[in-house]
Backbone and ligand atoms as CSV (ligand in chain L), in Angstrom:
chain,resi,resn,atom,element,x,y,z
A,1,MET,N,N,-47.600,48.351,6.262
A,1,MET,CA,C,-47.666,46.893,6.594
A,1,MET,C,C,-48.070,46.885,8.207
A,2,ASN,N,N,-49.183,46.296,8.408
A,2,ASN,CA,C,-49.589,46.271,9.785
A,2,ASN,C,C,-48.966,44.966,10.517
A,3,ARG,N,N,-49.147,44.812,11.723
A,3,ARG,CA,C,-48.489,43.808,12.558
A,3,ARG,C,C,-48.933,42.401,11.959
A,4,ARG,N,N,-50.226,42.192,11.669
A,4,ARG,CA,C,-50.540,40.927,11.247
A,4,ARG,C,C,-50.015,40.569,9.902
A,5,GLU,N,N,-49.864,41.567,9.050
A,5,GLU,CA,C,-49.296,41.340,7.706
A,5,GLU,C,C,-47.765,41.006,7.852
A,6,PHE,N,N,-47.142,41.664,8.759
A,6,PHE,CA,C,-45.648,41.480,8.972
A,6,PHE,C,C,-45.422,40.156,9.523
A,7,PHE,N,N,-46.181,39.546,10.518
A,7,PHE,CA,C,-45.956,38.142,10.901
A,7,PHE,C,C,-46.265,37.110,9.828
A,8,LYS,N,N,-47.285,37.369,9.025
A,8,LYS,CA,C,-47.721,36.608,8.026
A,8,LYS,C,C,-46.498,36.512,6.827
A,9,PHE,N,N,-46.009,37.617,6.694
A,9,PHE,CA,C,-44.732,37.719,5.676
A,9,PHE,C,C,-43.554,37.000,6.339
A,10,SER,N,N,-43.309,37.211,7.553
A,10,SER,CA,C,-42.108,36.588,8.119
A,10,SER,C,C,-42.181,35.152,8.328
A,11,TRP,N,N,-43.275,34.609,8.590
A,11,TRP,CA,C,-43.503,33.117,8.758
A,11,TRP,C,C,-43.365,32.542,7.280
A,12,GLY,N,N,-43.811,33.169,6.315
A,12,GLY,CA,C,-43.700,32.723,4.961
A,12,GLY,C,C,-42.187,32.566,4.523
A,13,ALA,N,N,-41.478,33.769,4.876
A,13,ALA,CA,C,-40.096,33.788,4.525
A,13,ALA,C,C,-39.320,32.747,5.265
A,14,VAL,N,N,-39.634,32.553,6.452
A,14,VAL,CA,C,-38.877,31.348,7.270
A,14,VAL,C,C,-39.215,30.036,6.661
A,15,GLY,N,N,-40.454,29.848,6.305
A,15,GLY,CA,C,-40.884,28.582,5.654
A,15,GLY,C,C,-40.070,28.298,4.314
A,16,ILE,N,N,-40.109,29.381,3.514
A,16,ILE,CA,C,-39.330,29.155,2.238
A,16,ILE,C,C,-37.903,28.850,2.497
A,17,ALA,N,N,-37.223,29.557,3.482
A,17,ALA,CA,C,-35.748,29.355,3.734
A,17,ALA,C,C,-35.600,27.911,4.213
A,18,ALA,N,N,-36.516,27.438,5.101
A,18,ALA,CA,C,-36.318,26.009,5.663
A,18,ALA,C,C,-36.595,24.935,4.492
A,19,LEU,N,N,-37.427,25.351,3.615
A,19,LEU,CA,C,-37.639,24.356,2.549
A,19,LEU,C,C,-36.394,24.302,1.585
A,20,CYS,N,N,-35.940,25.545,1.376
A,20,CYS,CA,C,-34.626,25.629,0.445
A,20,CYS,C,C,-33.494,24.821,1.086
A,21,SER,N,N,-33.334,24.997,2.432
A,21,SER,CA,C,-32.172,24.277,3.141
A,21,SER,C,C,-32.491,22.719,3.029
A,22,ALA,N,N,-33.702,22.350,3.150
A,22,ALA,CA,C,-33.877,20.877,3.221
A,22,ALA,C,C,-33.633,20.320,1.908
A,23,VAL,N,N,-34.078,21.032,0.793
A,23,VAL,CA,C,-33.856,20.638,-0.514
A,23,VAL,C,C,-32.360,20.583,-0.829
A,24,GLY,N,N,-31.616,21.650,-0.341
A,24,GLY,CA,C,-30.200,21.701,-0.710
A,24,GLY,C,C,-29.467,20.490,-0.031
A,25,ILE,N,N,-29.816,20.304,1.313
A,25,ILE,CA,C,-29.166,19.258,1.934
A,25,ILE,C,C,-29.430,17.923,1.439
A,26,SER,N,N,-30.643,17.634,0.954
A,26,SER,CA,C,-31.062,16.348,0.233
A,26,SER,C,C,-30.297,16.226,-1.075
A,27,LEU,N,N,-30.203,17.256,-1.847
A,27,LEU,CA,C,-29.418,17.111,-3.050
A,27,LEU,C,C,-27.993,16.757,-2.810
A,28,ALA,N,N,-27.410,17.518,-1.758
A,28,ALA,CA,C,-25.942,17.091,-1.398
A,28,ALA,C,C,-25.880,15.675,-1.009
A,29,ALA,N,N,-26.754,15.160,-0.201
A,29,ALA,CA,C,-26.745,13.770,0.123
A,29,ALA,C,C,-26.872,12.860,-0.995
A,30,VAL,N,N,-27.691,13.080,-1.907
A,30,VAL,CA,C,-27.860,12.357,-3.132
A,30,VAL,C,C,-26.572,12.305,-3.991
A,31,VAL,N,N,-25.994,13.462,-4.171
A,31,VAL,CA,C,-24.693,13.522,-4.972
A,31,VAL,C,C,-23.633,12.912,-4.308
A,32,ARG,N,N,-23.559,12.950,-2.986
A,32,ARG,CA,C,-22.516,12.225,-2.184
A,32,ARG,C,C,-22.688,10.713,-2.360
A,33,PHE,N,N,-24.024,10.268,-2.324
A,33,PHE,CA,C,-24.399,8.862,-2.444
A,33,PHE,C,C,-23.878,8.281,-3.804
A,34,LEU,N,N,-24.119,9.126,-4.851
A,34,LEU,CA,C,-23.786,8.680,-6.163
A,34,LEU,C,C,-22.265,8.599,-6.411
A,35,MET,N,N,-21.442,9.336,-5.601
A,35,MET,CA,C,-20.045,9.308,-5.909
A,35,MET,C,C,-19.409,8.036,-5.126
A,36,PRO,N,N,-18.654,7.249,-5.711
A,36,PRO,CA,C,-18.129,6.012,-5.229
A,36,PRO,C,C,-17.082,6.454,-4.048
A,37,SER,N,N,-17.132,5.632,-2.968
A,37,SER,CA,C,-16.133,5.866,-1.915
A,37,SER,C,C,-15.047,4.756,-2.165
A,38,VAL,N,N,-14.167,4.981,-3.063
A,38,VAL,CA,C,-13.113,4.090,-3.546
A,38,VAL,C,C,-11.780,4.693,-3.305
A,39,PHE,N,N,-10.865,3.898,-2.838
A,39,PHE,CA,C,-9.449,4.306,-2.677
A,39,PHE,C,C,-8.701,3.460,-3.617
A,40,TYR,N,N,-8.007,4.013,-4.587
A,40,TYR,CA,C,-7.434,3.412,-5.627
A,40,TYR,C,C,-5.915,3.058,-5.106
A,41,GLU,N,N,-5.623,1.814,-5.250
A,41,GLU,CA,C,-4.338,1.282,-4.878
A,41,GLU,C,C,-3.299,1.537,-5.966
A,42,PRO,N,N,-2.086,1.682,-5.656
A,42,PRO,CA,C,-0.997,1.782,-6.807
A,42,PRO,C,C,-1.002,0.406,-7.412
A,43,PRO,N,N,-0.438,0.402,-8.764
A,43,PRO,CA,C,-0.437,-0.838,-9.421
A,43,PRO,C,C,0.439,-1.926,-8.646
A,44,GLN,N,N,-0.018,-3.196,-8.844
A,44,GLN,CA,C,0.760,-4.308,-8.037
A,44,GLN,C,C,1.913,-4.727,-8.860
A,45,THR,N,N,1.855,-4.406,-10.167
A,45,THR,CA,C,3.050,-4.875,-11.128
A,45,THR,C,C,3.794,-3.701,-11.579
A,46,PHE,N,N,5.067,-3.704,-11.362
A,46,PHE,CA,C,5.807,-2.362,-11.765
A,46,PHE,C,C,7.203,-2.832,-12.060
A,47,LYS,N,N,7.794,-1.978,-12.835
A,47,LYS,CA,C,9.149,-2.147,-13.138
A,47,LYS,C,C,10.147,-1.445,-12.214
A,48,ILE,N,N,11.267,-2.032,-11.865
A,48,ILE,CA,C,12.064,-1.496,-10.870
A,48,ILE,C,C,13.543,-1.075,-11.408
A,49,GLY,N,N,13.806,-1.353,-12.669
A,49,GLY,CA,C,15.079,-0.839,-13.248
A,49,GLY,C,C,15.704,-2.028,-13.944
A,50,GLU,N,N,16.939,-1.635,-14.382
A,50,GLU,CA,C,17.805,-2.569,-15.064
A,50,GLU,C,C,18.453,-3.503,-14.176
A,51,PRO,N,N,18.695,-4.686,-14.556
A,51,PRO,CA,C,19.507,-5.655,-13.644
A,51,PRO,C,C,20.747,-5.048,-13.134
A,52,GLY,N,N,21.443,-4.258,-13.994
A,52,GLY,CA,C,22.708,-3.621,-13.505
A,52,GLY,C,C,22.609,-2.586,-12.517
A,53,ASP,N,N,21.340,-2.102,-12.215
A,53,ASP,CA,C,21.172,-1.039,-11.190
A,53,ASP,C,C,21.274,-1.592,-9.796
A,54,PHE,N,N,21.193,-2.979,-9.680
A,54,PHE,CA,C,21.177,-3.553,-8.392
A,54,PHE,C,C,22.576,-4.187,-8.044
A,55,PRO,N,N,23.204,-3.838,-6.926
A,55,PRO,CA,C,24.462,-4.394,-6.572
A,55,PRO,C,C,24.253,-5.856,-6.044
A,56,PHE,N,N,25.377,-6.569,-6.004
A,56,PHE,CA,C,25.476,-7.897,-5.400
A,56,PHE,C,C,25.600,-7.509,-3.967
A,57,GLY,N,N,25.227,-8.481,-3.146
A,57,GLY,CA,C,25.464,-8.276,-1.640
A,57,GLY,C,C,24.118,-7.970,-0.924
A,58,PRO,N,N,24.240,-6.923,0.009
A,58,PRO,CA,C,23.037,-6.394,0.713
A,58,PRO,C,C,21.846,-6.153,-0.272
A,59,PRO,N,N,20.728,-6.254,0.333
A,59,PRO,CA,C,19.543,-6.027,-0.640
A,59,PRO,C,C,19.345,-4.490,-0.812
A,60,THR,N,N,18.706,-4.264,-1.921
A,60,THR,CA,C,18.281,-2.798,-2.189
A,60,THR,C,C,16.825,-2.551,-1.733
A,61,PHE,N,N,16.671,-1.644,-0.888
A,61,PHE,CA,C,15.338,-1.304,-0.317
A,61,PHE,C,C,14.655,-0.282,-1.216
A,62,LEU,N,N,13.575,-0.539,-1.835
A,62,LEU,CA,C,12.750,0.444,-2.590
A,62,LEU,C,C,11.675,1.035,-1.734
A,63,VAL,N,N,11.754,2.220,-1.304
A,63,VAL,CA,C,10.793,2.775,-0.423
A,63,VAL,C,C,9.458,2.800,-0.799
A,64,ASP,N,N,9.236,3.296,-1.979
A,64,ASP,CA,C,7.836,3.486,-2.528
A,64,ASP,C,C,7.061,2.129,-2.694
A,65,GLU,N,N,7.933,1.126,-3.152
A,65,GLU,CA,C,7.258,-0.106,-3.317
A,65,GLU,C,C,7.309,-1.108,-2.134
A,66,LYS,N,N,8.089,-0.677,-1.043
A,66,LYS,CA,C,8.143,-1.425,0.136
A,66,LYS,C,C,8.629,-2.828,-0.199
A,67,ILE,N,N,9.777,-2.969,-0.974
A,67,ILE,CA,C,10.211,-4.318,-1.115
A,67,ILE,C,C,11.770,-4.236,-1.017
A,68,PHE,N,N,12.429,-5.286,-0.764
A,68,PHE,CA,C,13.860,-5.523,-0.843
A,68,PHE,C,C,14.161,-6.286,-1.979
A,69,VAL,N,N,15.118,-5.858,-2.812
A,69,VAL,CA,C,15.566,-6.602,-3.973
A,69,VAL,C,C,16.840,-7.281,-3.797
A,70,PHE,N,N,16.914,-8.393,-3.844
A,70,PHE,CA,C,18.186,-9.257,-3.662
A,70,PHE,C,C,18.819,-9.583,-4.892
A,71,ARG,N,N,20.137,-9.474,-5.079
A,71,ARG,CA,C,20.816,-9.887,-6.227
A,71,ARG,C,C,22.034,-10.808,-5.723
A,72,ASP,N,N,21.882,-12.087,-5.948
A,72,ASP,CA,C,23.047,-12.906,-5.567
A,72,ASP,C,C,23.807,-13.327,-6.832
A,73,ARG,N,N,25.124,-13.451,-6.733
A,73,ARG,CA,C,25.905,-13.727,-7.893
A,73,ARG,C,C,25.506,-15.045,-8.537
A,74,ASP,N,N,25.117,-16.012,-7.704
A,74,ASP,CA,C,25.045,-17.334,-8.344
A,74,ASP,C,C,23.523,-17.565,-8.366
A,75,LYS,N,N,22.686,-16.987,-7.615
A,75,LYS,CA,C,21.191,-17.328,-7.521
A,75,LYS,C,C,20.350,-16.493,-8.382
A,76,GLY,N,N,20.663,-15.281,-8.504
A,76,GLY,CA,C,19.827,-14.376,-9.207
A,76,GLY,C,C,19.059,-13.309,-8.470
A,77,PHE,N,N,17.934,-12.981,-8.964
A,77,PHE,CA,C,17.170,-11.857,-8.414
A,77,PHE,C,C,15.899,-12.393,-7.582
A,78,ALA,N,N,15.619,-11.690,-6.471
A,78,ALA,CA,C,14.518,-12.080,-5.694
A,78,ALA,C,C,13.897,-10.831,-5.020
A,79,ALA,N,N,12.672,-10.689,-4.715
A,79,ALA,CA,C,12.104,-9.635,-4.131
A,79,ALA,C,C,11.295,-10.035,-2.931
A,80,ALA,N,N,11.553,-9.444,-1.798
A,80,ALA,CA,C,10.871,-9.659,-0.540
A,80,ALA,C,C,10.136,-8.489,-0.102
A,81,SER,N,N,8.940,-8.758,0.446
A,81,SER,CA,C,8.182,-7.732,0.948
A,81,SER,C,C,8.772,-7.118,2.225
A,82,ALA,N,N,8.649,-5.797,2.376
A,82,ALA,CA,C,9.166,-5.215,3.527
A,82,ALA,C,C,8.030,-4.851,4.533
A,83,VAL,N,N,6.869,-5.400,4.344
A,83,VAL,CA,C,5.724,-5.165,5.103
A,83,VAL,C,C,5.619,-6.240,6.143
A,84,CYS,N,N,5.682,-5.887,7.469
A,84,CYS,CA,C,5.584,-6.798,8.610
A,84,CYS,C,C,4.210,-7.497,8.545
A,85,THR,N,N,4.136,-8.795,8.732
A,85,THR,CA,C,2.861,-9.514,8.706
A,85,THR,C,C,2.047,-9.402,10.029
A,86,HIS,N,N,2.535,-8.582,10.943
A,86,HIS,CA,C,1.870,-8.393,12.280
A,86,HIS,C,C,0.811,-7.189,12.031
A,87,LEU,N,N,1.302,-5.988,11.893
A,87,LEU,CA,C,0.434,-4.796,11.700
A,87,LEU,C,C,0.859,-3.953,10.572
A,88,GLY,N,N,1.833,-4.503,9.802
A,88,GLY,CA,C,2.184,-3.720,8.498
A,88,GLY,C,C,3.210,-2.736,8.644
A,89,CYS,N,N,3.997,-2.672,9.708
A,89,CYS,CA,C,5.187,-1.816,9.870
A,89,CYS,C,C,6.137,-2.227,8.747
A,90,THR,N,N,7.080,-1.253,8.474
A,90,THR,CA,C,8.121,-1.544,7.439
A,90,THR,C,C,9.326,-2.061,8.212
A,91,VAL,N,N,9.756,-3.380,7.762
A,91,VAL,CA,C,10.877,-4.042,8.473
A,91,VAL,C,C,12.178,-3.595,7.865
A,92,ALA,N,N,13.191,-3.726,8.565
A,92,ALA,CA,C,14.663,-3.344,8.176
A,92,ALA,C,C,15.319,-4.562,8.076
A,93,HIS,N,N,16.326,-4.627,7.057
A,93,HIS,CA,C,17.200,-5.762,6.849
A,93,HIS,C,C,18.487,-5.461,7.466
A,94,PHE,N,N,19.001,-6.284,8.276
A,94,PHE,CA,C,20.307,-6.153,8.913
A,94,PHE,C,C,21.273,-7.113,8.221
A,95,SER,N,N,22.375,-6.572,7.622
A,95,SER,CA,C,23.393,-7.261,7.008
A,95,SER,C,C,24.191,-8.114,7.991
A,96,SER,N,N,24.267,-7.551,9.230
A,96,SER,CA,C,25.034,-8.153,10.296
A,96,SER,C,C,24.563,-9.505,10.640
A,97,ASP,N,N,23.320,-9.886,10.686
A,97,ASP,CA,C,22.764,-11.152,10.927
A,97,ASP,C,C,21.932,-11.679,9.911
A,98,GLN,N,N,21.789,-11.021,8.743
A,98,GLN,CA,C,21.126,-11.407,7.546
A,98,GLN,C,C,19.586,-11.695,7.970
A,99,LYS,N,N,18.921,-10.880,8.834
A,99,LYS,CA,C,17.642,-11.092,9.178
A,99,LYS,C,C,16.799,-9.661,9.020
A,100,PHE,N,N,15.517,-9.906,8.945
A,100,PHE,CA,C,14.632,-8.770,8.994
A,100,PHE,C,C,14.164,-8.431,10.315
A,101,HIS,N,N,14.197,-7.176,10.738
A,101,HIS,CA,C,13.715,-6.809,12.050
A,101,HIS,C,C,12.538,-5.740,11.925
A,102,CYS,N,N,11.566,-5.978,12.789
A,102,CYS,CA,C,10.417,-5.073,12.676
A,102,CYS,C,C,10.638,-4.080,13.812
A,103,PRO,N,N,10.674,-2.712,13.637
A,103,PRO,CA,C,10.889,-1.829,14.704
A,103,PRO,C,C,9.685,-1.649,15.709
A,104,CYS,N,N,8.359,-2.051,15.170
A,104,CYS,CA,C,7.269,-1.723,15.952
A,104,CYS,C,C,7.014,-2.680,17.227
A,105,HIS,N,N,7.114,-3.919,16.902
A,105,HIS,CA,C,6.802,-4.805,18.168
A,105,HIS,C,C,7.874,-5.946,18.294
A,106,GLY,N,N,8.918,-5.740,17.514
A,106,GLY,CA,C,10.040,-6.680,17.704
A,106,GLY,C,C,10.056,-7.986,16.972
A,107,SER,N,N,9.162,-8.216,15.985
A,107,SER,CA,C,9.208,-9.408,15.296
A,107,SER,C,C,10.648,-9.509,14.467
A,108,VAL,N,N,11.020,-10.764,14.335
A,108,VAL,CA,C,12.349,-10.986,13.658
A,108,VAL,C,C,12.091,-12.143,12.640
A,109,PHE,N,N,12.469,-11.811,11.429
A,109,PHE,CA,C,12.246,-12.689,10.234
A,109,PHE,C,C,13.685,-13.184,9.857
A,110,ALA,N,N,13.759,-14.545,9.574
A,110,ALA,CA,C,15.027,-15.068,9.079
A,110,ALA,C,C,15.313,-14.638,7.654
A,111,ALA,N,N,16.432,-14.935,7.102
A,111,ALA,CA,C,16.881,-14.533,5.764
A,111,ALA,C,C,15.805,-14.901,4.746
A,112,ASP,N,N,15.205,-16.111,5.016
A,112,ASP,CA,C,14.129,-16.580,3.993
A,112,ASP,C,C,12.807,-16.029,4.253
A,113,GLY,N,N,12.667,-15.080,5.334
A,113,GLY,CA,C,11.413,-14.420,5.554
A,113,GLY,C,C,10.643,-15.144,6.615
A,114,SER,N,N,10.946,-16.284,6.995
A,114,SER,CA,C,10.268,-17.195,8.009
A,114,SER,C,C,10.319,-16.377,9.374
A,115,VAL,N,N,9.282,-16.562,10.240
A,115,VAL,CA,C,9.221,-15.907,11.517
A,115,VAL,C,C,10.175,-16.614,12.442
A,116,GLN,N,N,11.013,-15.867,13.050
A,116,GLN,CA,C,11.893,-16.391,14.138
A,116,GLN,C,C,11.442,-15.936,15.491
A,117,HIS,N,N,10.751,-14.832,15.508
A,117,HIS,CA,C,10.375,-14.261,16.716
A,117,HIS,C,C,9.104,-13.421,16.566
A,118,GLY,N,N,8.041,-13.716,17.274
A,118,GLY,CA,C,6.738,-13.019,17.100
A,118,GLY,C,C,6.821,-11.586,17.488
A,119,PRO,N,N,5.573,-11.022,17.436
A,119,PRO,CA,C,4.287,-11.565,17.323
A,119,PRO,C,C,3.860,-11.778,15.828
A,120,ALA,N,N,4.707,-11.551,14.851
A,120,ALA,CA,C,4.222,-11.719,13.453
A,120,ALA,C,C,3.650,-13.207,13.295
A,121,PRO,N,N,2.500,-13.227,12.689
A,121,PRO,CA,C,1.841,-14.545,12.634
A,121,PRO,C,C,2.386,-15.407,11.474
A,122,ARG,N,N,2.964,-14.875,10.414
A,122,ARG,CA,C,3.498,-15.556,9.254
A,122,ARG,C,C,4.673,-14.914,8.675
A,123,ALA,N,N,5.219,-15.607,7.771
A,123,ALA,CA,C,6.435,-15.214,7.043
A,123,ALA,C,C,6.268,-13.954,6.192
A,124,LEU,N,N,7.334,-13.399,5.743
A,124,LEU,CA,C,7.363,-12.207,4.821
A,124,LEU,C,C,6.930,-12.854,3.473
A,125,ASP,N,N,6.272,-12.080,2.582
A,125,ASP,CA,C,6.037,-12.618,1.308
A,125,ASP,C,C,7.161,-12.274,0.296
A,126,TRP,N,N,7.342,-13.238,-0.685
A,126,TRP,CA,C,8.239,-12.939,-1.680
A,126,TRP,C,C,7.485,-12.903,-3.017
A,127,PHE,N,N,7.893,-12.026,-3.829
A,127,PHE,CA,C,7.092,-11.763,-5.081
A,127,PHE,C,C,7.848,-12.195,-6.299
A,128,GLU,N,N,7.155,-12.525,-7.348
A,128,GLU,CA,C,7.716,-12.895,-8.632
A,128,GLU,C,C,8.395,-11.786,-9.221
A,129,VAL,N,N,9.658,-12.117,-9.685
A,129,VAL,CA,C,10.457,-11.084,-10.460
A,129,VAL,C,C,10.609,-11.688,-11.881
A,130,THR,N,N,10.331,-10.823,-12.911
A,130,THR,CA,C,10.590,-11.187,-14.279
A,130,THR,C,C,11.288,-10.209,-14.985
A,131,GLN,N,N,11.634,-10.473,-16.189
A,131,GLN,CA,C,12.324,-9.478,-16.966
A,131,GLN,C,C,11.460,-9.024,-18.090
A,132,ALA,N,N,11.173,-7.695,-18.234
A,132,ALA,CA,C,10.293,-7.139,-19.356
A,132,ALA,C,C,10.974,-7.196,-20.620
A,133,ARG,N,N,10.277,-6.960,-21.682
A,133,ARG,CA,C,10.893,-6.979,-23.019
A,133,ARG,C,C,11.929,-5.890,-23.146
A,134,ASP,N,N,11.827,-4.827,-22.517
A,134,ASP,CA,C,12.785,-3.801,-22.724
A,134,ASP,C,C,14.047,-4.047,-21.675
A,135,GLY,N,N,14.026,-5.187,-21.104
A,135,GLY,CA,C,15.189,-5.561,-20.230
A,135,GLY,C,C,15.098,-5.158,-18.739
A,136,GLN,N,N,14.119,-4.421,-18.448
A,136,GLN,CA,C,13.942,-4.049,-17.009
A,136,GLN,C,C,13.402,-5.150,-16.123
A,137,LEU,N,N,13.716,-5.200,-14.886
A,137,LEU,CA,C,12.977,-6.155,-14.017
A,137,LEU,C,C,11.618,-5.644,-13.730
A,138,ARG,N,N,10.782,-6.596,-13.548
A,138,ARG,CA,C,9.435,-6.239,-13.262
A,138,ARG,C,C,9.103,-7.157,-11.982
A,139,VAL,N,N,8.377,-6.513,-10.978
A,139,VAL,CA,C,7.862,-7.163,-9.877
A,139,VAL,C,C,6.383,-7.222,-9.864
A,140,ASP,N,N,5.841,-8.525,-9.449
A,140,ASP,CA,C,4.432,-8.591,-9.489
A,140,ASP,C,C,4.060,-8.950,-8.020
A,141,LYS,N,N,3.456,-7.984,-7.338
A,141,LYS,CA,C,3.088,-8.233,-5.951
A,141,LYS,C,C,1.840,-9.169,-5.897
A,142,ASP,N,N,1.145,-9.395,-6.938
A,142,ASP,CA,C,0.026,-10.238,-6.814
A,142,ASP,C,C,0.354,-11.824,-6.946
A,143,LYS,N,N,1.726,-12.014,-7.310
A,143,LYS,CA,C,2.205,-13.338,-7.409
A,143,LYS,C,C,3.078,-13.660,-6.364
A,144,VAL,N,N,2.661,-14.238,-5.367
A,144,VAL,CA,C,3.591,-14.634,-4.207
A,144,VAL,C,C,4.258,-16.076,-4.597
A,145,VAL,N,N,5.564,-15.921,-4.321
A,145,VAL,CA,C,6.385,-17.131,-4.720
A,145,VAL,C,C,7.082,-17.718,-3.498
A,146,PRO,N,N,7.634,-18.905,-3.617
A,146,PRO,CA,C,8.355,-19.348,-2.475
A,146,PRO,C,C,9.691,-18.558,-2.393
A,147,PRO,N,N,10.303,-18.576,-1.191
A,147,PRO,CA,C,11.509,-17.826,-0.799
A,147,PRO,C,C,12.728,-18.313,-1.687
A,148,THR,N,N,12.615,-19.503,-2.192
A,148,THR,CA,C,13.710,-20.007,-3.042
A,148,THR,C,C,13.679,-19.619,-4.517
A,149,TYR,N,N,12.556,-18.872,-4.799
A,149,TYR,CA,C,12.441,-18.351,-6.252
A,149,TYR,C,C,13.459,-17.485,-6.613
A,150,ARG,N,N,14.050,-17.514,-7.753
A,150,ARG,CA,C,15.140,-16.617,-8.229
A,150,ARG,C,C,14.962,-16.438,-9.797
A,151,LEU,N,N,15.116,-15.188,-10.247
A,151,LEU,CA,C,15.236,-14.878,-11.529
A,151,LEU,C,C,16.693,-14.883,-12.018
A,152,MET,N,N,17.074,-15.715,-12.881
A,152,MET,CA,C,18.422,-15.738,-13.415
A,152,MET,C,C,18.392,-14.864,-14.752
A,153,VAL,N,N,19.370,-13.810,-14.754
A,153,VAL,CA,C,19.408,-12.920,-15.839
A,153,VAL,C,C,20.816,-13.127,-16.485
L,1,FES,S1,S,4.044,-4.641,13.105
L,1,FES,FE1,FE,5.820,-5.748,13.106
L,1,FES,S2,S,5.859,-6.643,14.955
L,1,FES,FE2,FE,3.965,-5.592,14.953
């Protein structure tokens, strides 16, 4: 192989490699384009357990669902969101003052979820609680109810 043939062969090899790279990158882009960029949320309706699983008095905090479940002797069951309406931090319920406190920026919510101290722009949500056929309590986060809503069991 003389010098001229060597360069001819080299440029041909470089061209084929560049073409293969371009086709590969294009195919990868097409495959990525065809795959949906979707984040699946957990179900908004879920069972939380038997009525007897929840004590009277202070609310039960369900970490995964981010809700407080209240059980009053005379009023029944209620579920409040534990997600602060400011930037989404998880609020804590203090039995000492019966209020919800956000640790992030200091918002305070009254026992009914209304804002007592900002920067939260609106009250905490309350969700519908129903009883499923198997007797378990079911919370539907898609159904916001007034804070006075209670399920009597
Ligand atoms: S996230 Fe609760 S006060 Fe900012």
